[in-house]
N, C-alpha and C positions, 0 to 999 in steps of 0.2 A: 348384450350390454346390461350391466347391473342397474336395477331400478330401486330408488330409495324414496320413501315417503316419511316425512317427519311428523312430530306431534301437532304441528300447526296445519297439517294437510298439504304442505308444499311437496311437489314431486321433483326429483332430480335423476336424470339418466347419466350415469358415469361414462367416460370415454371407453372405447373398446379395449384400450390398453390397460384398464383396471379389471382385475379378475377376483373371483371368489370361488375357490375350488375345493378346499379342504373343510369338510363339515363333520365334526365329531358327533358321536352319539355314545354316551357312557351311562351304564347302569350302576347303581349302588346297591349292593347286597349286604345288609347288616348281618354280622355274624359274631360268634363267640368261640374262641379257640377252646378245644377240649384239653383239659389238664391231664397229662400223662397218657393221652391217646392221640391217634392220628386224626388230622383234619379239624373240622369245626362244624358248628350247627348254625343254621339260619335263625335269626332272632327277631325278624320283623319283615315288613313289606319291602319288596324291591322297588326302588324309585329311580327316576331319571335325573341325571346331573344337569346343571346349567351348561350351555354350550359356549365355548370361546373359539372365535375364528378371526381371520384377518382378511380384509379387503386390501389388495396390494396391486401395484403396477406402476405405470409411468404416465405422466401428463406431458405431451409433446406436441407443440405447434411450431413447425419449422419457421424460423425467422420472426417469431412473434412472442418475445419474452413477456410482454405486458399481458397477453392473453393467458399465459400460464399463471401469472400472479393473480389475475382476476378470477380464474377458475378455482384456485386454491382458496382465496379469500371468501368466495361465495360458498364453497363446500364447507369450510370451517364454521361459518355462520349457520349454515343449514343444519349441521350436526349438533349444534347447541340445543336444539329442540328435540329431545329424546322422550320416549323411546322412538327408534327408527324402524319402520317396516323395511326389511331387506329382502328383495326378490333377486334370485340368482340371475334372472334374465328378465328383461322388460316384457317378454311375451308370457311369462309364467303367472299363475294365479295363486301360488303359495308363497308365504313369507314368514320370516322370523321377526319377533319383536326384540330389538337389540339396542344396547347402549354403547356408544363409542367410548373407548378408554384412552384415546389420544390420537395423534397423527404424526408419525415420524416422517420427517422430510429430509431428503437427500438431493441437494441442488447439484446438477451435473453440468460441467463445461460452462461455468459462469452464468447459469440460469437458462441455458438453452433447453434443458430437459429437467424434469422433476420426478424423482422416484419417491413414491408415497406408500406408507404402510399404515392402515387404520385398524388396530385391534378392536374387536367388538365382543360384547358379552350379552348373550341371550339368557336372562334369568329364567324365563319360561322356555323350556327346551323344545316345545312343539312347533311344527310348521302349521300355519293357519291359512284358511281360505276366506272367501268373501262372506260377509255376514248374511245370514238367512233368517227370514221371518216366516214362521208357520202359524196359521190360524187353525185352531182345533175346536170343534163343537161335537159333542157326543163321542163317537169313536172314529179315529182316523189313523191310517198307516202312513208313517213318515219315513222316507228314504234318506238316510244320512250318508254323505260321502266321507272319505277319509279312512283311516285304519286305527283310530284311537277313540276312546269314549269322549263325549262332550257333555258339559253341564249347562243346560239352557237357562236363560233368564225367562221367567214365567210372569205374565201379567194378565189379570182378568180384563176383559174388554169393557166392562162396566162395573158399577157397584154391585156387590153380591153379598149373600148372607154367609157363605162358606165356600171353600174350595177343596175338592178331592180330585187329584190328578194321578193317574196310574199308568205306568209303562207295563203293559201286559206281557211284553217280551222279556223284560229283565226282572219284573216284580217290584221295581222301585215305586214308591208312593209318596205323594205330598198330601197332607190333610191339614187344612188351616181353618180354625174356627174364629169367626169374627166378621163383622159387617163392614163393607167398604170396598174400595179398589185394592186388590191384593197383589203384591209384587214379591216374588221369591227369587233371590239370586242364588243359584245352586253352586256357583263357583266360590262366592264369598261367604256362603251360608248366612244370609240375612233374609229377614221377612219384614215387609212393611205393609201396614193397612192404613190407607189414606195418608201415607207419608210418615206414619208413626212406627217406630221400631217395635215389632211384636213377635220376637223370637219365641216368646212363651206360648204363642197360639199355634205353633206347628207341632205335628206328631213327633214323638221322641225317636221313632225309627229313622225318620229323615235326618235327624241330627247325627245319627251313627253312620248311615250308608249313603245319604244324599239322593239325588235324582239325576240319572244320566240317560243319554241316548247312545246306543251302541252303533257301530258302523253297520250299514245295511238297513233292514226293515225294523221298524219299531211300531207296535200297535199301541196307540195312546187313547185312553178314555178319560173324559172329564165331565164333571157334573154341571159346569158352566163354561161358556165360551172363553177361550184363553188365547194369548199369543205366546209362542215360544221363539225366542231369539237366540241364535247360536252361530258359531263359526265351526265348520268341519276342521278337523286337525289330524295331523300325521306325525308319526315318529320320525 
């Protein structure tokens, strides 16, 4: 059965008659056609497209039309609080962040049964797992699940005079100059020191390449104790 968790943290398990089986994965390859020649040339980085899918099926409670109406009313209210975490099955630990695009309703036999289609849009195409918090002091090897790079949220455990964080496995590095509690969001490319925006305090290389953890082993070295928060993700 499909499990949904909305932006308010409420959980809803859909009836077994609702299914989610077609999951697209599309890549965008930027290119330029060659004038007067065969083919084309690649002009940039290959990226993942957003995913669109449909949760569909029927709601049917024999002899209880009111329960069908109540089920629909509750579901429509639940879907108002997006994004929704969509799990293909309640036993799974991976989910998509998705936004509902509507809810097409087809009432059958005077309300005895309801056919329902809920188109969904996942702007972020990755499947995500549970949030993980890693504490690092000195050098530590972190094992990352999934099959795609992740960009962790980094925060010093106390007020410090600077931060140097290196992923020895990938070569990525964060170097922040400035005193206070340092927070670096590698997904949004922000840096805060004591709550103040200090993007100017970060090394220029980080602005170009970021700081990522690869699937598998990552040897991390830091000059001060830090916390790395991330979710493993899959294509």
